[in-house]
PAZAPA-4460 file (N, C-alpha, C; in steps of 0.05 Angstrom, whole numbers, plus 32768, in hexadecimal, padded with zeros to 4 digits):
% residues 204
    n_x    n_y    n_z   ca_x   ca_y   ca_z    c_x    c_y    c_z   seq   type   mol
   801D   7FEC   7FFD   8000   8003   7FFB   8016   801B   7FFE     1      M     A
   8008   8029   7FF5   801C   8045   7FEE   801B   8052   8003     2      T     A
   8030   805F   800E   802E   8078   8022   8024   8088   801C     3      D     A
   8012   8098   802B   8008   80B3   801B   8009   80C9   8036     4      H     A
   8019   80B9   8048   8020   80CD   8067   802E   80EC   805C     5      S     A
   802F   80FC   806A   8042   8116   805C   8046   8126   807A     6      W     A
   805A   8137   8072   8067   8147   808E   806E   815C   8084     7      A     A
   8072   8176   8096   8091   818C   808D   8084   8193   80A9     8      M     A
   80AB   8194   80AB   80AD   81A6   80CB   80C7   81BF   80BE     9      K     A
   80C1   81D2   80CE   80CF   81EF   80C9   80C8   8206   80CC    10      G     A
   80C7   8218   80C6   80BA   8233   80C5   80B2   8241   80A8    11      E     A
   8099   8250   80B1   8090   825D   809B   8093   827C   80A0    12      L     A
   808C   828D   808C   8087   82A8   8097   8078   82B2   8077    13      V     A
   8066   82CA   8088   8051   82CC   8071   8056   82F0   807C    14      L     A
   804A   82F8   8064   8049   8312   805D   8029   8316   8051    15      S     A
   801C   8329   805D   7FFE   8339   804F   7FFE   834F   804B    16      C     A
   7FEE   8359   8039   7FDF   8377   8034   7FCE   837E   8051    17      N     A
   7FCE   8371   8064   7FC4   8381   807E   7FCF   8397   808C    18      C     A
   7FC2   83B0   8091   7FD1   83BF   809D   7FDF   83BA   80AE    19      T     A
   7FD2   83AF   80C7   7FDD   83A8   80E8   7FE4   8391   80EF    20      V     A
   7FCF   837E   80EF   7FD5   8366   80F6   7FB7   8354   80E7    21      F     A
   7FC9   8341   80E3   7FAF   832C   80CA   7F92   832C   80DA    22      C     A
   7F7A   8330   80E2   7F63   8328   80F6   7F62   830A   80EB    23      P     A
   7F62   8301   80DA   7F5E   82E1   80CF   7F6D   82D1   80E8    24      C     A
   7F87   82D6   80F2   7F90   82CA   8101   7F7B   82C3   8124    25      V     A
   7F6C   82D9   8128   7F64   82D9   8144   7F42   82D5   813B    26      L     A
   7F3F   82DD   8123   7F1B   82D5   811A   7F19   82B3   810B    27      S     A
   7F31   82AA   8101   7F33   8294   80F8   7F22   8294   80DF    28      L     A
   7F1D   82AC   80D5   7F18   82B1   80B8   7F06   82BD   80BA    29      G     A
   7EF5   82C5   80C9   7EDF   82CA   80CD   7ED6   82ED   80D4    30      N     A
   7EEE   82FA   80D3   7EF0   8318   80CB   7EFB   8321   80B2    31      H     A
   7EFD   8331   809C   7F00   833B   8087   7F1E   8343   808B    32      P     A
   7F38   833D   807E   7F53   8351   8079   7F48   836B   807A    33      P     A
   7F64   8373   808C   7F5B   838D   808D   7F52   83A2   807A    34      T     A
   7F66   839F   8060   7F58   83AB   804A   7F41   839A   8034    35      E     A
   7F33   8388   804A   7F1A   837D   803D   7F21   8363   8029    36      G     A
   7F40   8364   801F   7F46   8353   8009   7F66   8346   8012    37      Y     A
   7F64   832E   8015   7F7F   8323   8019   7F99   8323   8000    38      C     A
   7FAE   8329   7FFF   7FC0   8325   7FF0   7FD9   831A   8006    39      Q     A
   7FD9   8301   7FFF   7FFB   82F3   8008   800A   82EB   8003    40      T     A
   8024   82EB   800A   8038   82D8   8006   8041   82C8   801E    41      W     A
   804F   82AD   8018   8055   82A7   8030   8072   8295   802C    42      A     A
   8084   828E   8039   809A   827F   803C   809F   826E   8041    43      G     A
   80A9   8258   803E   80AA   823D   8055   80C8   8231   8055    44      F     A
   80CA   8227   8066   80E8   8219   8065   80E9   8204   8072    45      R     A
   80E8   81ED   8062   80E4   81C9   8075   80FD   81C2   807B    46      I     A
   8102   81C8   8098   811F   81B1   809E   8118   8198   80A1    47      D     A
   80FC   818D   80A7   80FD   8171   809D   80DD   816E   8094    48      A     A
   80E0   8160   807D   80BF   8151   8070   80C2   813A   805C    49      G     A
   80AE   812F   8057   80AB   811A   8049   8091   8113   803F    50      H     A
   8092   810E   8024   8074   8102   801C   8076   80E8   801B    51      F     A
   806A   80D0   8027   806E   80BF   802A   808E   80B5   802D    52      G     A
   8099   80A5   8014   80B9   80A5   8010   80C6   80C5   8005    53      E     A
   80BB   80D1   8000   80C3   80E8   7FF0   80D1   80F6   7FFC    54      V     A
   80E6   80FF   7FFF   80F9   810D   8013   80F4   812A   8014    55      D     A
   80E7   8141   801E   80E2   8163   8019   80F7   816B   802B    56      L     A
   810C   816B   803F   8117   8174   804D   812B   8188   8047    57      S     A
   8133   8198   8050   8142   81AC   8042   8135   81B8   8025    58      G     A
   8124   81C0   8028   810F   81D0   800E   8102   81DD   8018    59      L     A
   8109   81FA   7FFF   80F5   820C   8009   80D8   821A   7FF0    60      N     A
   80CF   8225   7FF7   80AD   822A   7FED   80A2   824A   7FF5    61      L     A
   8097   8249   7FDB   8086   8266   7FDE   8070   825F   7FD1    62      G     A
   8053   826F   7FE7   803D   8272   7FDA   8036   8288   7FDA    63      L     A
   801D   8291   7FC7   8012   82A9   7FC2   7FF4   82A4   7FC8    64      I     A
   7FE8   82B8   7FC5   7FD0   82B1   7FD9   7FC3   82CD   7FD5    65      M     A
   7FA5   82C4   7FCE   7F93   82E1   7FBF   7F79   82DC   7FCE    66      E     A
   7F6B   82E2   7FE6   7F51   82E0   7FF4   7F39   82F5   7FE3    67      I     A
   7F24   82F0   7FDF   7F1A   8313   7FD1   7F07   831A   7FEB    68      P     A
   7F03   830B   800A   7EF6   8313   801E   7F05   8301   8032    69      G     A
   7EEB   82FD   8045   7EF2   82E8   805D   7EFA   82D3   804B    70      Y     A
   7F17   82C5   8062   7F20   82B1   805F   7F10   8296   805C    71      M     A
   7EF8   828F   806C   7EF2   8280   806A   7ED7   8279   8058    72      S     A
   7ED7   828D   8040   7EC2   8293   8033   7ECD   827E   8018    73      R     A
   7EE7   827C   8019   7EF5   826B   8000   7EF9   827C   7FE6    74      G     A
   7EF4   8279   7FD7   7F01   8287   7FBB   7F1D   8299   7FB0    75      N     A
   7F2E   8283   7FC4   7F4A   828E   7FC7   7F52   828D   7FA8    76      W     A
   7F6E   8293   7FA1   7F81   828D   7F87   7F97   828A   7F98    77      T     A
   7FA7   8279   7F90   7FC2   8277   7F99   7FD1   8263   7F8A    78      A     A
   7FEE   8270   7F89   8002   825E   7F7A   8017   825C   7F86    79      G     A
   802D   8240   7F7E   8037   8238   7F8D   805C   8239   7F7E    80      L     A
   806D   8248   7F95   808B   823C   7F8E   8097   8232   7F97    81      F     A
   80A0   821F   7F86   80B8   8200   7F94   80D5   820A   7F8B    82      I     A
   80E8   81FF   7FA2   80FF   8209   7FA1   810B   81F1   7F89    83      D     A
   8118   8205   7F7C   8126   81F7   7F64   812F   81DD   7F6A    84      K     A
   8142   81D5   7F78   8155   81BB   7F87   813B   81AA   7F8D    85      R     A
   8121   81B1   7F8E   810F   8191   7F91   8108   817E   7F76    86      A     A
   810A   816E   7F80   8108   814C   7F70   80F2   8157   7F5F    87      S     A
   80EB   8146   7F49   80CF   8143   7F37   80BA   8135   7F52    88      I     A
   80C3   8124   7F5C   80AE   8118   7F6D   80B0   8133   7F86    89      H     A
   80C0   813F   7F8F   80AF   814C   7FA7   80A9   8162   7F9B    90      A     A
   80A4   816B   7F80   8099   817E   7F73   807C   817A   7F7A    91      V     A
   8075   815D   7F6D   805B   8150   7F71   804E   8151   7F8C    92      K     A
   805D   8146   7F9A   804F   8151   7FB4   804A   8164   7FC4    93      A     A
   8058   8175   7FC1   8058   8194   7FC5   803C   819D   7FB7    94      F     A
   8036   8195   7FA5   8024   819E   7F90   8011   818C   7F9C    95      T     A
   8009   8177   7FA1   7FF5   816B   7FB1   7FE8   8171   7FCB    96      K     A
   8005   8179   7FDD   7FFD   818A   7FF5   7FED   81A0   7FF8    97      I     A
   7FFC   81B8   7FE4   7FED   81D8   7FE0   7FD9   81D9   7FD7    98      F     A
   7FCF   81BD   7FC2   7FB2   81C1   7FBC   7F9B   81B2   7FD6    99      T     A
   7FA6   81A8   7FE4   7F9A   819B   7FF5   7F96   817D   7FF5   100      G     A
   7F9B   8171   7FDE   7F99   815B   7FC9   7FA6   8147   7FE3   101      K     A
   7FB9   814D   7FF1   7FC9   813A   8006   7FB7   813D   8024   102      A     A
   7F9B   814A   8021   7F93   8144   8041   7FAA   8152   8059   103      G     A
   7F9B   814B   806C   7FA7   815F   8086   7FA5   8177   8086   104      G     A
   7FBA   8180   808D   7FC0   819E   8095   7FB5   81B5   807E   105      T     A
   7FC2   81B1   8067   7FB3   81C1   8057   7F9C   81B1   8046   106      T     A
   7F8D   81A2   8046   7F70   8196   8039   7F61   81A8   8039   107      S     A
   7F5B   81C2   804D   7F4C   81D6   8049   7F4B   81E9   8028   108      L     A
   7F6C   81E7   8029   7F74   81F2   8007   7F63   81E3   7FF5   109      L     A
   7F58   81CB   7FF1   7F4A   81BF   7FDF   7F2F   81CC   7FDC   110      S     A
   7F2A   81D3   7FF4   7F07   81E8   7FF6   7F07   8201   7FEC   111      I     A
   7F21   8212   7FFB   7F18   8229   7FFA   7F2D   8231   7FE5   112      L     A
   7F3E   822C   7FD6   7F50   8236   7FBC   7F38   8229   7FA6   113      V     A
   7F35   8245   7F94   7F23   8242   7F84   7F2D   823D   7F6B   114      G     A
   7F4D   824D   7F6D   7F5F   824B   7F49   7F79   8252   7F5F   115      K     A
   7F84   8236   7F48   7FA4   822D   7F4C   7FB2   823F   7F35   116      F     A
   7FBE   824F   7F3B   7FD3   825B   7F2A   7FEB   8249   7F1B   117      L     A
   7FED   823A   7F29   8009   8222   7F1D   801F   8224   7F31   118      G     A
   8027   8216   7F2A   8041   820F   7F39   8061   8215   7F26   119      V     A
   8073   8225   7F38   8093   8232   7F24   80AA   8222   7F3A   120      E     A
   80B3   8216   7F2C   80CA   820A   7F3B   80DF   8226   7F38   121      Q     A
   80EA   822E   7F4A   8102   8245   7F4A   8112   8247   7F68   122      V     A
   812D   8255   7F60   813F   8255   7F81   8132   8264   7F95   123      P     A
   812F   825E   7FA9   811D   8265   7FC5   8138   8267   7FD8   124      I     A
   8136   8273   7FE8   8146   827D   7FFB   8138   8282   8015   125      T     A
   8139   8275   8031   812C   8283   8049   814B   8281   805C   126      Y     A
   8145   8299   8067   8163   829C   8077   8155   82AD   8096   127      E     A
   8164   82A7   80AA   8163   82B4   80C4   8176   82C7   80C5   128      T     A
   8176   82DE   80C6   818F   82F6   80CD   8180   8301   80E7   129      Q     A
   818C   8303   80F7   8186   8307   8115   8166   82FD   8120   130      D     A
   8154   830F   811F   813D   8304   811D   812A   830A   8104   131      R     A
   8135   831A   80F7   8128   8315   80DC   812B   8303   80D1   132      T     A
   8112   82F2   80B5   8116   82E3   80A8   8117   82ED   808E   133      R     A
   8125   82E5   807B   8129   82F6   8067   8122   82DA   8053   134      V     A
   8114   82E2   8044   8105   82CE   8032   8105   82E1   800C   135      F     A
   8116   82C7   7FF9   811C   82D3   7FE1   8110   82C5   7FCD   136      Q     A
   8106   82C7   7FC0   8108   82B8   7FA0   810B   82CB   7F8A   137      I     A
   811C   82CD   7F7C   8129   82DF   7F65   811E   82F0   7F51   138      P     A
   810E   8301   7F57   8104   8313   7F46   80E5   830F   7F47   139      K     A
   80DE   82FD   7F60   80C3   82F7   7F64   80BB   82FD   7F86   140      V     A
   80C6   8300   7F91   80BD   8305   7FB1   80DC   830F   7FBD   141      I     A
   80DD   8322   7FCC   80F5   832D   7FDB   80ED   8340   7FF4   142      D     A
   80E5   8329   8006   80DB   832F   8023   80F1   832A   803C   143      G     A
   80E7   833A   8047   80F6   833C   8064   80EA   8347   807E   144      A     A
   80E1   832F   808E   80CB   8334   80A3   80DE   8327   80BF   145      V     A
   80CE   833D   80D0   80DD   8346   80E8   80CD   8347   8100   146      T     A
   80D2   8332   8113   80B2   8338   812A   80B0   834A   813D   147      P     A
   809A   8352   813A   8092   836A   8156   80A4   835C   8174   148      V     A
   80B1   836E   8179   80BC   8368   8195   80A2   836B   81A4   149      P     A
   80A8   8354   81BD   8094   8353   81D8   809A   836A   81F1   150      G     A
   808A   8371   8202   808F   8374   8217   80AD   8370   8222   151      K     A
   80AC   835A   8227   80CE   8349   8235   80DC   834A   821D   152      T     A
   80F9   835D   8225   8109   835B   8218   8115   8349   820D   153      R     A
   811E   834B   81F0   8121   8334   81DF   810F   831E   81D7   154      G     A
   80F2   831F   81DF   80DF   8310   81D8   80C9   831B   81BF   155      K     A
   80C3   8308   81B0   80B5   8312   819F   809B   8316   81AA   156      D     A
   8084   8323   819D   8064   8328   819B   805E   8303   8192   157      T     A
   804C   82F7   81A8   803D   82E2   8190   8028   82D9   819E   158      V     A
   8013   82D5   8191   7FFB   82C8   8193   8001   82AA   8198   159      I     A
   7FFE   8296   81AD   7FFC   8281   81B3   7FD9   8275   81B8   160      S     A
   7FDB   825E   81B6   7FCC   8243   81BD   7FB4   8251   81A5   161      N     A
   7FB2   8252   818B   7FA1   825C   817C   7F93   823E   8168   162      S     A
   7F84   8247   8162   7F7C   8232   8151   7F7B   822F   8136   163      E     A
   7F85   824A   812F   7F91   8257   810D   7F9F   8238   8105   164      Y     A
   7F95   8238   80EC   7F9D   821D   80E6   7FB7   8218   80D5   165      W     A
   7FBF   8232   80CE   7FDF   8230   80CE   7FF4   8225   80DF   166      I     A
   7FF0   8232   80FE   8006   8231   8110   7FF0   8235   812D   167      A     A
   7FF6   822C   8147   7FE7   8230   815E   7FFA   824E   8163   168      P     A
   800F   824F   8164   801E   8266   8167   8028   826E   8152   169      E     A
   8024   8291   8155   802A   82A0   813F   803F   82B7   8149   170      I     A
   804E   82C1   813E   805E   82D5   8146   8057   82EC   8138   171      I     A
   804D   82F7   813E   8041   831A   8138   8060   8326   812C   172      V     A
   805E   8334   810E   8076   833C   8101   8067   834F   80F4   173      A     A
   807B   835E   80EB   807B   836F   80D5   808D   836A   80BA   174      K     A
   8084   837A   80A2   809A   8375   808A   80A5   8387   808B   175      S     A
   80C6   838B   8085   80DB   839E   807F   80D9   83A0   8067   176      D     A
   80D9   8393   8057   80D0   8393   803F   80C0   8377   802C   177      K     A
   80B4   837E   801C   80A0   8365   8017   80A1   8372   7FF6   178      S     A
   80A8   8366   7FE5   80A3   836D   7FCD   8092   834C   7FBD   179      R     A
   8089   834C   7FAF   8077   8334   7FA5   8073   833B   7F7F   180      M     A
   8081   832E   7F71   807A   8336   7F4D   8077   831B   7F3E   181      R     A
   805B   8310   7F3E   805C   82F2   7F39   8038   82F0   7F27   182      A     A
   803F   82E1   7F1A   8021   82DD   7F0B   800A   82F3   7F09   183      F     A
   801B   8309   7EFB   800F   8320   7EF6   8004   832D   7F0E   184      G     A
   8015   8327   7F24   8010   833D   7F3F   8027   834A   7F3D   185      R     A
   8026   8363   7F4C   8035   8373   7F55   8035   837F   7F79   186      N     A
   8041   8379   7F87   8036   837C   7FA5   804B   838B   7FB5   187      W     A
   8049   8397   7FC8   8061   83A1   7FD8   8049   83A9   7FF3   188      N     A
   8055   8399   800B   8045   839B   8022   805E   83A1   8038   189      F     A
   806E   83B1   8030   807E   83BC   8044   806D   83C0   805B   190      A     A
   8077   83CB   806E   8067   83CC   8086   804F   83C5   8096   191      G     A
   804A   83B3   807E   8036   83A0   8088   8034   838B   809C   192      R     A
   8020   837A   80A4   801A   8367   80B1   802B   834A   80A3   193      S     A
   8031   833F   80B6   804A   832C   80AF   8044   8318   80CF   194      A     A
   8049   82FD   80C2   8043   82E6   80D7   8065   82D6   80D6   195      E     A
   8066   82C7   80ED   807E   82B0   80E9   8071   829C   80F9   196      I     A
   8073   8288   80F9   8065   8273   8109   807F   8253   8101   197      C     A
   807A   8248   8113   8089   8229   8106   8073   8215   80F4   198      K     A
   8086   820C   80EA   8073   81FA   80D5   8078   81DD   80E2   199      L     A
   8061   81D3   80DF   8059   81BB   80EE   8045   81AB   80DE   200      D     A
   8043   81AD   80C8   8026   819E   80B9   8032   817E   80B1   201      W     A
   8018   8173   80AF   8018   8151   80AC   7FFD   814E   809F   202      R     A
   7FFB   8135   8094   7FE8   8126   8087   7FE5   810E   8080   203      G     A
   7FD8   80FE   806E   7FB9   8108   8072   7FA9   8105   8086   204      P     A
***
């Protein structure tokens, strides 16, 4: 019997067009984004991962999404960027995971995403410089995201014990720079809402 289990552990960073902090995190999609619609990109660093017997460890990913209103109402548009170093088997695995077809953590994407823009295989870097996460896809995404300092010196502002589907603990952050140009879109979210989370997804 073929093993369809999958898991990804690491970190993700997300930058969106919300002016302060994304209301979807706390409302669980039942409050509209601050601009009435959502435009966002996310970067993924996979420290350890697999899809069946396919190793996904050490690879990076990028995801862009547009949501026309309430997150919970669907009709999302999404596009996926996969590390140029990924094997053809890994590309197929990531595509199944991020279209929701692999079940588990991302299963809702099969319902919420109405238009999938496709997959591009490109060079991707995800680095941590001091507390800032620097995520880059040449000529596509140029992002730098820094946590918002908390009251305790040296500690970040964190939302914990959340039912947010991406992660139960979210570091509140802000984009120092955030340019995205792909699939006919041209975004700049510098100074706007961002999130940093541990990546711990699995399925089915």
